[in-house]
C-alpha positions as CSV (number, residue, x, y, z in Angstrom):
1,M,-74.9,53.7,-17.8
2,K,-74.3,50.1,-19.1
3,I,-70.6,49.1,-18.6
4,L,-69.1,45.9,-19.9
5,V,-66.2,44.9,-17.5
6,L,-63.6,42.6,-19.1
7,N,-60.8,40.8,-17.3
8,C,-58.7,38.9,-19.9
9,G,-56.2,36.4,-18.9
10,S,-53.8,34.2,-20.9
11,S,-56.4,31.6,-21.5
12,S,-59.7,33.1,-20.3
13,V,-62.0,36.1,-20.5
14,K,-64.3,37.0,-17.5
15,Y,-67.0,39.5,-18.0
16,K,-69.8,41.4,-16.2
17,L,-72.3,43.7,-17.7
18,I,-73.3,46.3,-15.0
19,D,-75.9,48.9,-15.1
20,T,-74.4,51.5,-12.7
21,T,-77.8,52.9,-12.0
22,G,-78.4,50.8,-8.9
23,D,-75.2,48.8,-9.5
24,N,-77.3,46.0,-11.2
25,V,-75.3,43.0,-12.6
26,M,-77.2,42.4,-15.8
27,A,-75.0,39.4,-17.0
28,E,-71.8,37.7,-16.0
29,G,-69.7,34.7,-17.1
30,G,-66.5,33.8,-18.8
31,V,-64.7,32.0,-21.6
32,E,-62.2,29.4,-20.6
33,K,-59.6,27.3,-22.2
34,I,-59.0,29.9,-25.0
35,G,-56.6,28.4,-27.6
36,L,-57.7,24.7,-26.8
37,P,-60.1,22.6,-28.8
38,D,-62.4,22.2,-25.8
39,G,-62.9,26.0,-25.1
40,F,-66.2,27.0,-23.7
41,L,-68.3,29.9,-22.5
42,K,-69.8,29.6,-19.0
43,Y,-72.5,32.1,-17.9
44,K,-75.2,32.7,-15.5
45,K,-78.8,32.6,-16.8
46,A,-81.5,35.1,-15.8
47,D,-83.0,32.6,-13.3
48,G,-79.6,32.2,-11.5
49,S,-78.8,28.8,-13.0
50,K,-75.5,28.2,-15.0
51,A,-75.2,27.2,-18.6
52,V,-72.3,26.3,-20.8
53,I,-71.8,26.8,-24.6
54,D,-69.0,24.8,-26.3
55,L,-66.9,27.1,-28.5
56,G,-64.1,24.8,-29.5
57,L,-60.8,26.4,-30.7
58,V,-61.1,30.1,-30.3
59,D,-58.7,33.0,-29.8
60,H,-59.3,36.2,-27.6
61,L,-61.1,38.0,-30.4
62,G,-63.4,35.1,-31.0
63,A,-63.9,34.8,-27.2
64,V,-65.0,38.4,-26.9
65,K,-67.2,38.1,-29.9
66,A,-68.9,35.1,-28.3
67,V,-69.6,37.1,-25.2
68,L,-71.0,40.0,-27.1
69,N,-73.2,37.6,-29.2
70,L,-74.5,36.1,-26.0
71,L,-75.4,39.4,-24.5
72,T,-77.4,40.3,-27.6
73,D,-79.0,36.8,-28.1
74,P,-82.7,37.1,-28.5
75,A,-83.3,34.2,-26.1
76,E,-80.4,34.4,-23.5
77,G,-79.3,38.0,-23.9
78,C,-80.1,41.1,-21.9
79,I,-79.6,43.8,-24.5
80,S,-80.8,44.2,-28.0
81,S,-77.6,45.5,-29.7
82,F,-74.0,46.5,-28.9
83,D,-75.2,50.1,-29.0
84,E,-76.6,49.7,-25.5
85,I,-73.2,49.2,-24.1
86,D,-72.0,52.8,-23.2
87,A,-68.4,51.9,-22.4
88,V,-66.0,49.0,-21.6
89,G,-63.7,48.8,-18.6
90,H,-60.7,46.6,-18.6
91,R,-58.7,45.2,-15.8
92,V,-55.0,45.8,-16.5
93,V,-52.6,44.1,-14.1
94,H,-49.5,46.3,-14.4
95,G,-49.2,50.1,-14.8
96,A,-45.7,50.4,-13.3
97,E,-45.1,54.1,-12.3
98,K,-46.9,55.2,-15.5
99,F,-50.4,55.1,-14.0
100,S,-51.5,56.2,-10.6
101,E,-55.2,56.1,-11.5
102,S,-57.6,54.7,-14.1
103,V,-57.5,56.3,-17.5
104,L,-59.4,56.5,-20.8
105,I,-57.6,54.3,-23.3
106,T,-55.9,56.1,-26.2
107,D,-53.1,55.0,-28.5
108,E,-50.7,56.6,-26.1
109,V,-52.1,54.5,-23.2
110,K,-51.8,51.4,-25.3
111,D,-48.2,52.1,-26.0
112,M,-47.5,52.6,-22.3
113,I,-49.3,49.3,-21.4
114,K,-47.1,47.6,-23.9
115,Q,-44.1,49.1,-22.3
116,C,-44.9,47.1,-19.2
117,Y,-44.9,43.8,-21.1
118,D,-41.4,42.9,-19.9
119,I,-42.4,43.4,-16.2
120,A,-45.7,41.6,-16.6
121,P,-45.3,39.1,-19.5
122,L,-48.1,36.8,-18.4
123,H,-50.7,39.5,-17.8
124,N,-50.4,42.7,-19.7
125,P,-50.3,41.1,-23.2
126,A,-53.5,39.2,-22.4
127,N,-55.2,42.4,-21.0
128,M,-54.2,44.0,-24.3
129,T,-56.0,41.3,-26.3
130,G,-59.2,42.4,-24.8
131,I,-58.6,46.0,-25.6
132,D,-57.8,45.2,-29.1
133,A,-60.8,42.9,-29.5
134,I,-63.2,45.7,-28.4
135,T,-61.5,48.2,-30.6
136,E,-62.1,45.9,-33.6
137,L,-65.7,44.7,-32.7
138,M,-67.1,47.9,-31.2
139,P,-65.0,50.9,-32.8
140,G,-65.8,54.1,-31.2
141,V,-67.0,52.8,-27.8
142,P,-65.0,54.5,-24.9
143,Q,-62.6,52.1,-23.1
144,V,-61.1,52.5,-19.7
145,A,-58.0,50.8,-18.2
146,V,-58.2,50.1,-14.4
147,F,-54.8,49.1,-13.1
148,D,-54.0,46.6,-10.3
149,T,-51.0,48.6,-9.4
150,A,-52.5,52.0,-9.3
151,F,-53.9,52.1,-5.8
152,H,-50.4,51.3,-4.4
153,Q,-48.7,54.3,-6.1
154,T,-49.3,56.3,-2.9
155,M,-46.7,54.1,-1.0
156,P,-43.7,56.2,0.3
157,A,-40.2,55.3,-1.1
158,K,-39.2,53.7,2.2
159,A,-42.0,51.1,1.5
160,F,-41.6,50.5,-2.2
161,M,-37.8,50.5,-2.6
162,Y,-35.7,47.4,-2.6
163,A,-32.1,47.5,-1.1
164,L,-30.6,46.7,-4.4
165,P,-28.2,49.0,-6.2
166,Y,-30.2,52.2,-7.0
167,K,-29.4,51.9,-10.7
168,Y,-31.7,49.0,-11.0
169,Y,-34.7,51.2,-9.8
170,K,-33.6,54.1,-11.9
171,E,-32.9,52.2,-15.1
172,D,-35.1,49.2,-14.9
173,G,-37.9,50.2,-12.6
174,V,-37.2,47.5,-10.1
175,R,-39.3,48.3,-7.0
176,R,-42.4,47.1,-5.1
177,Y,-45.6,47.9,-7.0
178,G,-48.2,45.7,-5.4
179,F,-51.3,44.1,-6.9
180,H,-55.0,43.4,-6.1
181,G,-55.1,47.2,-5.8
182,T,-58.7,47.4,-7.2
183,S,-59.9,45.0,-4.5
184,H,-58.0,46.6,-1.7
185,R,-59.4,50.1,-2.7
186,Y,-62.9,48.7,-2.9
187,V,-63.0,46.9,0.4
188,S,-61.1,49.7,2.3
189,Q,-63.8,52.2,1.1
190,R,-66.7,49.9,1.5
191,V,-65.8,48.9,5.1
192,C,-65.9,52.6,6.1
193,E,-69.3,52.9,4.5
194,F,-70.4,49.8,6.3
195,L,-69.2,51.0,9.6
196,G,-70.2,54.6,9.1
197,V,-66.8,56.0,9.7
198,D,-64.6,58.5,7.9
199,P,-61.7,56.8,5.9
200,K,-59.5,59.8,6.5
201,D,-59.5,58.9,10.3
202,Q,-58.9,55.1,10.0
203,K,-55.9,52.8,9.9
204,I,-57.1,49.7,8.0
205,I,-55.4,46.5,7.1
206,T,-57.1,44.7,4.2
207,C,-56.4,41.0,3.7
208,H,-57.3,39.8,0.1
209,I,-56.9,36.0,0.7
210,G,-57.5,33.6,-2.2
211,N,-55.5,31.3,-4.4
212,G,-53.3,34.4,-4.8
213,G,-53.1,36.6,-1.7
214,S,-51.9,40.0,-0.6
215,I,-52.2,42.4,2.5
216,T,-52.3,46.1,2.3
217,A,-51.8,48.8,5.0
218,V,-54.3,51.6,4.2
219,E,-54.0,54.9,6.2
220,G,-56.2,57.8,5.6
221,G,-57.6,56.0,2.6
222,K,-54.4,55.6,0.9
223,S,-52.1,52.5,0.4
224,V,-48.9,52.9,2.4
225,D,-47.6,49.4,2.1
226,T,-48.5,46.1,0.5
227,S,-47.2,42.6,0.5
228,M,-46.8,41.9,-3.1
229,G,-43.7,43.3,-4.9
230,L,-42.3,43.9,-8.4
231,T,-44.4,40.8,-9.3
232,P,-47.3,39.0,-7.7
233,T,-44.9,36.3,-6.3
234,E,-43.7,38.2,-3.2
235,G,-45.4,38.3,0.2
236,L,-47.9,35.7,1.5
237,M,-47.7,32.0,0.9
238,M,-50.3,31.3,-1.8
239,G,-51.9,28.5,-3.6
240,T,-48.9,27.8,-5.8
241,R,-46.7,30.9,-5.3
242,V,-43.9,30.8,-2.9
243,G,-44.2,34.2,-1.4
244,D,-41.3,35.5,0.7
245,V,-38.2,33.4,0.4
246,D,-34.5,33.9,0.8
247,P,-33.2,34.9,-2.7
248,G,-30.0,33.1,-1.7
249,A,-32.0,29.9,-1.5
250,L,-33.1,30.2,-5.1
251,V,-29.5,30.9,-6.2
252,Y,-28.4,27.8,-4.2
253,L,-31.1,25.7,-6.0
254,M,-30.2,27.1,-9.4
255,L,-26.5,26.2,-9.0
256,K,-27.1,22.7,-7.3
257,H,-29.8,21.5,-9.8
258,N,-28.7,23.5,-12.9
259,L,-32.0,25.3,-13.1
260,S,-32.6,27.9,-15.7
261,A,-34.4,31.2,-15.2
262,A,-37.5,29.6,-16.7
263,D,-37.2,26.7,-14.3
264,V,-37.1,29.1,-11.4
265,Q,-40.1,31.0,-12.6
266,K,-42.1,27.9,-12.9
267,L,-40.9,26.7,-9.4
268,I,-41.8,29.9,-7.6
269,N,-45.1,30.6,-9.4
270,K,-46.6,27.2,-10.2
271,E,-45.0,24.5,-8.0
272,S,-44.6,26.2,-4.6
273,G,-47.0,27.5,-1.9
274,M,-49.7,25.3,-0.5
275,L,-49.4,22.8,-3.3
276,G,-45.6,22.5,-2.9
277,I,-45.8,21.9,0.8
278,S,-48.8,19.6,1.0
279,E,-48.3,17.9,-2.4
280,I,-52.1,17.6,-2.4
281,S,-53.6,20.7,-3.8
282,S,-53.6,24.5,-4.1
283,D,-57.3,24.5,-3.1
284,M,-57.9,25.5,0.4
285,R,-61.1,23.5,0.5
286,E,-59.2,20.3,-0.3
287,I,-56.4,21.3,2.2
288,E,-59.0,21.9,5.0
289,A,-60.6,18.4,4.3
290,A,-57.1,16.8,4.3
291,V,-56.3,18.5,7.7
292,N,-59.6,17.2,9.1
293,N,-58.5,13.7,8.0
294,G,-55.2,14.0,9.9
295,D,-52.8,14.8,7.0
296,E,-49.7,16.3,8.6
297,R,-48.3,17.9,5.6
298,A,-51.6,19.6,4.9
299,K,-51.6,20.8,8.5
300,L,-48.0,22.1,8.2
301,G,-49.0,24.0,5.0
302,L,-52.1,25.5,6.6
303,D,-50.1,26.6,9.7
304,M,-47.5,28.2,7.5
305,Y,-50.2,30.0,5.4
306,E,-52.0,31.3,8.5
307,N,-48.8,32.4,10.2
308,R,-47.7,34.5,7.2
309,I,-51.0,36.4,7.3
310,T,-50.8,37.1,11.1
311,K,-47.2,38.3,10.6
312,Y,-48.0,40.8,8.0
313,I,-51.0,42.1,10.0
314,G,-48.7,42.6,12.9
315,A,-46.0,44.2,10.8
316,Y,-48.5,46.8,9.2
317,A,-50.1,47.6,12.5
318,A,-46.6,48.5,13.8
319,E,-45.8,50.4,10.7
320,M,-48.9,52.5,11.0
321,G,-48.7,52.9,14.8
322,G,-51.9,51.0,15.2
323,V,-54.9,49.6,13.4
324,D,-58.6,50.4,13.7
325,I,-60.0,47.8,11.2
326,I,-58.9,44.5,9.8
327,V,-60.8,43.4,6.7
328,F,-61.0,39.8,5.3
329,T,-61.9,39.4,1.6
330,G,-61.2,37.1,-1.3
331,G,-62.4,33.6,-1.8
332,V,-60.6,32.2,1.3
333,G,-60.9,35.3,3.4
334,E,-64.6,35.6,2.8
335,N,-65.5,31.9,3.3
336,Q,-62.9,30.0,5.5
337,T,-64.1,30.8,9.1
338,S,-61.4,28.7,10.8
339,L,-58.7,30.6,9.0
340,R,-59.9,33.9,10.2
341,A,-60.0,32.6,13.7
342,S,-56.5,31.1,13.6
343,V,-55.1,34.3,12.1
344,C,-56.7,36.6,14.6
345,E,-56.0,34.5,17.8
346,P,-52.3,35.5,18.1
347,L,-53.3,39.2,17.7
348,A,-55.0,39.3,21.1
349,F,-52.1,41.3,22.4
350,M,-53.2,44.2,20.1
351,G,-56.8,44.0,21.5
352,V,-58.1,41.9,18.6
353,K,-61.0,39.7,19.8
354,L,-63.2,37.7,17.5
355,A,-66.8,36.7,18.4
356,P,-67.1,33.0,17.5
357,E,-70.9,33.2,17.3
358,L,-70.4,35.9,14.6
359,N,-67.5,34.4,12.8
360,D,-68.4,30.7,12.7
361,G,-70.3,29.7,9.5
362,L,-70.2,33.2,8.1
363,R,-69.5,32.9,4.3
364,G,-69.5,35.7,1.6
365,K,-71.5,38.2,3.6
366,E,-70.7,41.7,4.9
367,A,-70.4,41.4,8.7
368,V,-68.5,42.5,11.8
369,I,-67.0,39.3,13.4
370,S,-65.2,40.9,16.2
371,A,-66.5,41.0,19.8
372,P,-68.2,44.2,21.1
373,D,-65.2,44.8,23.4
374,S,-62.5,44.2,20.8
375,K,-60.2,47.3,20.3
376,V,-59.9,46.5,16.7
377,K,-63.0,45.9,14.4
378,V,-62.6,42.8,12.3
379,V,-64.9,42.8,9.3
380,V,-65.7,40.5,6.3
381,I,-66.3,42.5,3.1
382,P,-66.8,40.5,-0.1
383,T,-64.8,42.2,-2.8
384,D,-66.3,43.5,-6.0
385,E,-63.5,44.5,-8.3
386,E,-65.8,44.6,-11.3
387,L,-68.1,47.2,-9.7
388,M,-65.0,49.3,-8.9
389,I,-64.0,49.0,-12.5
390,A,-67.5,50.0,-13.7
391,R,-67.6,53.0,-11.4
392,D,-64.1,54.2,-12.6
393,T,-65.2,53.7,-16.2
394,E,-68.5,55.6,-15.7
395,A,-66.8,58.5,-14.0
396,L,-64.1,58.8,-16.7
397,V,-66.6,58.6,-19.5
398,K,-68.9,61.1,-18.1
């Protein structure tokens, strides 16, 4: 079955066309700078090289249309017509408590996704644009919504509730939802396949570390706690997101500097994290280079970044009463060898022991990086959210 996977952001559309027979990626790329005069479509050619098509000013409908036109282009495409696409799977960020699994998209589902707009104003409206575009351009093709929050709906109340007045949960749905659920689900399943163990018998901590990052405790194949909260701002220190912070500190800054709610939103999502501490970059490659050049603020930021990851791993190991497997994934988790070593070093008291010869230089490949005598398996598993979306889409359509 040929599945088109779409991930629509506020100014971008990422796509993959996957043939689920053999999990073959037939095409991939994305449109960037939607709504700007210098918008463009970047894609991978059949020979593996990359190419760019200038699109100019385009909206989401035009962006999806450009993707479909490229897929059917006689010279650059991989299919002869839209009819070869059996279904479309969409990444949808927030499903609140309405969705605990992926679903076929109906008018009722669309209405429920829209009901989550106020809780995910930057993400769900953008996700909906992709759904609407496919509905217009390919009427009748089955569409599936795969929610970032769905995997975490197995968390117990003691993990997802905030200690706010209960009425805010009951009336407004204020609770921990968690994100990156599709990634955490994929790597927690894949690592068990890779190691040849039964997920039902494993206590796993999955570390999705990138410009955005979250950590999830997975017990018996189910999410029991996760670091992101009502929004993706809570938890780890990230590229530009603040992560855990005393809410009283935010109130203090609002009063002292006369900040509006919009000012605080920008502060905690766009101006904090690694960028805020280092004042250099949110890109960990640039931070690592600055650290190697002796920049003290970059070193402080990196120390904070790594410390938060270690702290969450330790907390979740305590919460589950132990841990069998620690998984690193995401752009940073898969590629930054020194970070993995620094995060795991303080965990030696738990029996975590890396093998430097296995960890050093390993980038973007599945591998065990712990020593043979380590009590906890430490594994790198590259994430594949698009494949997870394609599989869910195929299962529901069939």
